[in-house]
N, C-alpha and C positions, 0 to 999 in steps of 0.2 A: 503359781498354784503349788500346793504341797501334795504329797502322795496320798495323804488321808482324805483330802478333799476330792481328789481324783477317784479314789476308791468308792466314795459315796455316789459320785455321778454314775459310775458303771455298776453299782451295787455289787462290789467285790470285796475281797479281804486282802489286806497288805501282808504279803509273805516276807518280802525283802524290801528294805528301804533303799531309795535311790542315793547314789553318791554324787551324781551330777545335778545341776539345776534343771528343772523341767521346762522345756520349751513346748508350749501348748500348740503343737502342730501334729495331731494324730494322723496315722495312716495305717493301711493294711497291705501296702505294696512296698517292698524294701527299696525299690527304685525311687520312691517319693519320700523316704525317711531322711529327715534333716538331723544334723548333729544335736544331740540331747533331746530329740523328739520322743513322741509316744508311739509305740508300735502295738497294734492289736492283732493277735494271731487268729487268722481265719484259714482253715485248712492246713496242709502240710507245708511248713516253711523251712524244713531242715536244710534244704539246699542253700538257703540264704542265711543260715543261722549265725555264722561268724560275722557277717556284715551287719546284721541286726544288733548283735551283742556289742559290737564295736561302736556303733553310732547312737543307739537308743539310750534314753535316761530311764524310761519305765516301759516294761512290757506287760500287756494285759492279755490273759488267756486262760484256758482251762488247765493247761499243763506248762510248767516252766521249761525254758530252754536249757536250764542246767548250769547257769553261771551266776556269779555274785553280782547281780544287777537288780535294780528296782523291779519288783514283780507283784502284780495284783492278780490274784486268782479269782476267776468268775465261774459260775455254773454253766453259763451258755455264752459263747463268744459272740454269736450273732446278736443276742439281746444286748450285750455290752456295747457292741458296735452301734446299735440303734440308739442307745442311751447317750453315747458320746456324740453321735451325729446330731441328735436333738439338742444337746448342750451347745454345740458349735453354731447351730442355726439360731438358737435363742440369743447367744452371745453376739453374733454378727448383726442381728436385726435385719437381715436380708429378706426381701419379699420373694416368695416362691411363685413361679409361673409353671403350672403342671400341664403336660400334654399327654393325652391318651387317645385311643381309637383303634380300630382294626387295621387300618392302612394309613400310610402317610405320616406317621408320628415323627420320624427322624427328619424328613423334609420340612415339616412344619416347625420343628424345633430350630432348624438352621435358618429358616425364613424369619421366625420370630426373633432370633438372636440378632440377625442383621438389622431389623427395624429398631429394636430397643437400643442397640449399640450406637445408634445415631445421636442418642442423648444420655445414655446411662452406661455405667460399668456393669458388665454382665458375665456371669459364670454359667456354664452349661455342662450337662453330663456328656461324656465322650463315648464313642463306639456304641456298644450294645449294653451299657451299664444302666439298665432300666428296671432291674429287680431290686429287692430290699438291700442286697449287699452293694450293688452298683450305685443306687441312689444314696445310700448312707456314705459310701466312699466319696461321692461328690460333695456331700454336705461337710465332710471333714476338711475340705479345702477352703471353706468360707472364712472370710474375715470381714471387718467393718468397712472395707473399701468397696465392697460389692453392693450395688443397688438392687439388682434382681438376680435370681438363680433360676434358669430354665431347665426343667427336669422332664425327660420323657419317661412315662410310667408304663411298664408292660405287665402283662398277666397272661396266664393260661388256665386259671381256676378262679372260682368265686373267692371273695375275701382278700385277694392279693392287693387290689387297688385300694380297698378300704384301709388296709394296713399302711400302705404308702401315703395315702391322704392324711391319715391321723398322725403320721410321723412328720410330714412336711407342712401341713396346714396351709394349703395354697391360697395366695392372695387372689389370683385368677387361674382358671383352668380352661382348656380347650379340648373338645372331643371332635375328632375328624369324621368318623363314620361308625356304623355298626355293620360289620361284614361277617364273613363265615370263617375267618381265621380262628383256630382253636375250637371250632364247633364240635369236634370229636370229644373234647374234654368237658365242654359246657352244655352240650345237648341240643341247644336251639339258639336262634338269633335273639329271641326274647330273653333268654338267660344271659347271652353276651351283653345285651343292653343293660340288664340288671348289674352285671359285673362292672361295666364301664361307668355307670352313674354312681358307683361306690365312691367316686372322686368327690362327691358332695359330702361325704361323711366328715371331712375335716375343713369345710369351707362354706361360704355363703353362695347360695344358688344364683343370686343377682350378679355374681362375678364369673358366671359360666358363659363361654362362647361355644356355639355348636354349629354344625352344618345343617341348615334348614332344609336341604334337599333330601336328607336322610329320613326314611319312613318313621323310625323310632325317635330320633333326636328332635324332629320338628314338633313333637308333642310337649316338649319341656318349655316352661315359662322362664326364658332367659334371653341373652343376647344371641342373635342369629345372623349367619352369613349364607347367602345362597341366591338362586335365581328367582325365588318366590317374591311376590309383591310385598309381603309383610316383613321381609328381612331387614334387620337394622343396617346392614351394608349389603347392597344388591349387586349381583354380577349379571351382566347381560351381553348380548352380541358376541358370544364365544365362537372363535374360529381356531381350529387346531389342524396343523399338518405336522409332518415329521420334523420339520425344521422351524416351525413358527407357532407361537401361541399368542393370540390377541383376545382381549375382552374389555368390557367397559365396567368401570367401578363407579358406583353411585351411592352417596350417603348425604342425606339432607340436601343442601344446595350444591354439593361438590359432585362433579362428574369428570372422569378422565379415562382415556383409553390406555391400557397397559399392553406393551408389545415385548415379547421375549423371543430370542433367536433359537429356541428349542421347543419341541412339542411335548405335550403331556396333558391329558384330560383332568388330572388331579390338581394342576397348578392354580387355576382361577379361584377355586374355593379356598385352598390352603393359603394362598396369598391374601385373599380377602380376610381370612381369619387373623392373620398376622397384622394386617393393616388396622382392622377394627380394634384389636388389643392395643396397638400403638396409640390410637386416638383416645382410648380409655386412660392411657398413661401419659397423655400430654404431648403426643407426637402427631403433628398434622399429617393429613393424607399425602400432600405433595412431597413432604420429606420422606415419608414411608415408601412411596412409590419409587423415588429416586434411589433409595438404598436397595430396593428389591432387584434393581438392574445389575447389582454386583453379585447376585446369587449364581452359583455354578452347581449343576446337577451332581448328586453324590454318587460315588462309585457303587455299582450294584443296584442302584435304585433309579431305573429308567434313564440311565446316562447314555446319551446318543453321541457316538464318536465317529468322526469321518476318517476313513482309512484310504490307503492307496488302491489303485485299480477300480476306482469308483465303488468301493465297498464301504459298508457302514456296519457298525456294531451297536446294538441296543443292549446294553449291559443292565439287565433287570433281574439278576440272579441272587440278590441277597435273601429274598424270601418269596413265597408264592401263596396266592389265594385265588379263589374264583374271580373276585373283583379285579385283582391286579392282572390276571390273565386276560380278562375282558378288556381292560384299558389298553394294554399293549397291542392286543389283536386289532382293536378298532383304530389305533394310531397308524398301523401299517397297511390296513386293508386296501386302501385306494392308491397306494404307491405302486408304480409300474415296475420297479426293480424285482429281480428274483429274490425270494425270501427263504432262508433256511432257519426254521424254528428248532432250536436245541432246547428240549423241554424235559423237566423232571417232575416227579409226582408232587402233589400238594399233600403235606403231612398233617397230622393231628385233625383229620376229618372224620375219624371213627366210623359210625354206621352210615354216614353220608358219603363215604369215599367214592363208591361207584357212581352215585348220582352226580356229585360235583365234577368228577373227571369226565363223565359223559357230557355234561353241560359245557365244559371247556372244549371238548372235541367237536361238539356241535358248532361252537363259535369258530373254531379253527378251520373247519370244513368250508366255511364261506369265504376264506381268504384266497384269492387267485394267485397263480404262479408261485406256489409254495411247496416245499418238502419239509418233512418232520423227522428229526432224529430224537428218539425217545429214550429216556432213562427212567427206570423204576417199575415196580410191579403193576401199578394200575394202568399206566399208559401202555405197557406191554400187553396186559390183559385185554385191552380194548383197541389194540393196534389196527385190527382189520377194519374198524369203523372209520379210520382216518386214512384217506387216500395219500399215496406217496410217503408212507411212514415206515421207518426202519428202527429197530431197537439196537442200542449199543450200551456199553459202559463208558465212563468218562475217559479212560485211557484210549479206548478205540476211537472215540471222537477226536481226541488230541492228535492221534496218529493220522487220521483221515484229513484233518485240517493241515497238518504239517506236510503231507505228501501230495496234496492236490492244490492247484492254483484256481483261485476264484476271482471273477470279475462281475461288476454290476450287481452286487449281491448285498442284501441286508441280513446279517446274522442276528437273530433274536434269542437271547439267553434268558430262560425263565425256569426257575425251579426252587424248591425249598432249600434253605441254606445247607442242610445236611449233605447235599449231593456235591458240594465243593466245586461248583461251576466256575469259581474264580480261576481255577487252573485253565479252563477252556478260554476264558476271557483273556488271560495273559498270553496264551498261545496265539490267539487271533491278533492281539495288539502287537506282539513281537514280530509277527510275520508281515503285517501290513502297516 
């Protein structure tokens, strides 16, 4: 590819011609920049300027880095990134599997990747790269060797999923549920539903898979997974404890029990969705179920860890919502061990903040043998409504854990990501 062709792709203007051959491996992260590759400037990259200038063949951005190197000037770097990502997707001919929903997106992404990797070469977005920049960054990594690319799509406002769908043109999409996450921005669950089904803007509704147990999603005419009789893949006989999840999978004439050595009320539906997608793409249920047994819970997302002194850590602090608080509370309710809930506020709940936190407290009050260490304005505001509750900051909790010994205790970490409960998780794991 020459620089003039590249400039047309990103709708830019050639300011300086390249002296090196162009290797069509674009990136926005200097750590991923290959020799003679293409670098797109997103944000402030001055710290990595010399490394970029040394390795890149062409730089694309709004402002030049100031050296004699191939440079294409664009009016909007994000728009240029999207154009480049779209080009890489079209060039690779990889099919996109898109995943969205209020809860469980990352877990479903990992489960889906496991199933599809039994037959295909798969790329997936990493970490929390589920916005327009993160998704575009993943698309830049595509080449013709990949069969499928699994993308988690996030949003906190209307039209974000639409933009992502129109960019990625999903071959199949999966929606986990419609919950209260970001309800402060969107106003109601009905509007959250509208935002999530924007996924259809760039795809065929016949290739949509949803959770049929969800009040809003069950209304859609598409493929469904759930406990309801009309589901295309049905889940039944669900049994959940802290250390075991079992359920029956049924599709057509196939029936089999799935047993996992960890608990979680979200697993049966999410696993069913991954398996149904697999059957749509030519992977039989037996093979799919066998691959699921290799799944390991993700850090910060209902990860149950056995510790010394008969202690346990439930690390569920990556994010928080009313639904996820309810799930983890139900999971530990009947366990006889002492429970220490370390909880932080649910953010982005807007005018519903008091209502949602009071609903969480109502749920927590029903759990016996529990104490509560609270962080955040709303749990502090309603502390008196929760028996055995005390308010701290993160540093105080870390000091408390460090200087006291605990036995026969389940630590449950649950908060919005902003509270940085990862520090508490590491303190507990290091001590026990």
